[in-house]
C-alpha positions as CSV (number, residue, x, y, z in Angstrom):
1,X,225.5,109.6,67.8
2,X,226.3,113.2,69.0
3,X,224.0,114.9,71.5
4,X,224.3,118.7,72.0
5,X,223.0,120.2,75.3
6,X,222.7,124.0,75.2
7,X,222.5,125.4,78.7
8,X,224.2,123.4,81.5
9,X,222.1,124.5,84.5
10,X,220.6,121.8,86.7
11,X,218.5,120.1,84.0
12,X,221.0,120.5,81.1
13,X,223.8,119.1,83.3
14,X,221.6,116.2,84.2
15,X,220.8,115.4,80.6
16,X,224.4,115.7,79.6
17,X,225.7,113.5,82.4
18,X,223.1,110.8,81.7
19,X,223.6,110.8,78.0
20,X,227.4,110.6,78.5
21,X,226.9,107.3,80.2
22,X,225.6,105.7,77.0
23,X,228.3,103.8,75.0
24,X,227.4,105.2,71.6
25,X,226.8,108.9,72.5
26,X,229.2,111.8,72.2
27,X,227.9,114.7,74.3
28,X,228.6,118.4,73.7
29,X,227.5,120.7,76.4
30,X,227.4,124.5,76.1
31,X,226.8,127.2,78.7
32,X,227.3,131.0,78.6
33,X,228.0,131.4,82.4
34,X,231.8,131.4,82.6
35,X,231.7,130.9,86.4
36,X,229.4,127.9,86.0
37,X,231.7,126.3,83.4
38,X,234.7,127.0,85.6
39,X,233.0,125.4,88.6
40,X,232.0,122.3,86.6
41,X,235.6,122.0,85.2
42,X,237.1,122.3,88.7
43,X,234.7,120.3,90.8
44,X,232.7,118.2,88.3
45,X,229.0,117.4,88.8
46,X,227.4,115.4,91.6
47,X,224.1,113.8,90.6
48,X,221.7,111.6,92.5
49,X,218.3,109.9,91.9
50,X,217.1,107.2,89.5
51,X,218.3,109.1,86.4
52,X,216.6,107.0,83.8
53,X,218.3,107.7,80.4
54,X,216.3,108.1,77.2
55,X,218.5,108.7,74.2
56,X,217.0,111.0,71.5
57,X,216.4,109.5,68.1
58,X,218.1,112.3,66.3
59,X,220.7,113.5,68.8
60,X,218.9,116.8,69.6
61,X,217.5,117.6,73.0
62,X,215.7,120.8,74.1
63,X,214.7,121.7,77.6
64,X,212.6,124.5,79.1
65,X,209.6,126.6,78.3
66,X,210.8,127.3,74.7
67,X,212.0,123.8,74.1
68,X,209.6,122.8,71.3
69,X,210.6,125.9,69.3
70,X,214.3,125.4,69.9
71,X,213.9,121.7,69.0
72,X,212.0,122.5,65.8
73,X,214.7,125.1,64.8
74,X,217.6,122.7,65.5
75,X,215.9,119.9,63.6
76,X,215.3,122.1,60.6
77,X,218.9,123.3,60.5
78,X,220.5,119.9,61.0
79,X,218.4,118.5,58.2
80,X,219.1,121.3,55.8
81,X,222.7,122.3,56.4
82,X,226.1,120.6,56.6
83,X,226.7,121.9,60.2
84,X,227.5,119.2,62.8
85,X,225.7,119.4,66.2
86,X,228.5,121.3,67.9
87,X,228.7,124.0,65.2
88,X,224.9,124.3,65.1
89,X,224.8,124.8,68.9
90,X,227.6,127.3,68.8
91,X,225.9,129.3,66.0
92,X,222.6,129.2,67.9
93,X,224.4,130.6,71.1
94,X,225.8,133.5,69.0
95,X,222.4,134.3,67.7
96,X,220.9,134.2,71.2
97,X,223.6,136.7,72.3
98,X,222.4,139.1,69.6
99,X,218.7,138.7,70.7
100,X,218.8,138.5,74.5
101,X,220.2,141.3,76.7
102,X,221.0,138.6,79.4
103,X,223.1,136.5,77.0
104,X,226.7,137.5,76.3
105,X,228.9,136.4,73.3
106,X,231.8,135.0,75.3
107,X,231.3,131.3,74.5
108,X,233.4,128.4,75.8
109,X,232.7,125.0,74.3
110,X,233.2,122.0,76.6
111,X,232.7,118.4,75.6
112,X,231.6,115.9,78.2
113,X,232.1,112.2,77.7
114,X,234.0,109.1,78.8
């Protein structure tokens, strides 16, 4: 299964790291903050706590105040297009950059996993 995490702040990074520990999950993590991505690449992530892992049934996870809407849109697209999870997340980030003045269109794709 592939899981795509869009937004690798504290919560997104925690989800990505925990899902990457599962044997049958390939994790794709996306973030628009270039400095954040560079820091993760250089220093990695340090996590603590119980970190119970719950794998999504369909490989789609949404976090935050708009999560239900993002989850609904992602599920609709994945069911009705031939895009894989990584392409779907990338296209969603491009659209977000067109909508939100705080989101840029310089996108770096990083894949987390074993």
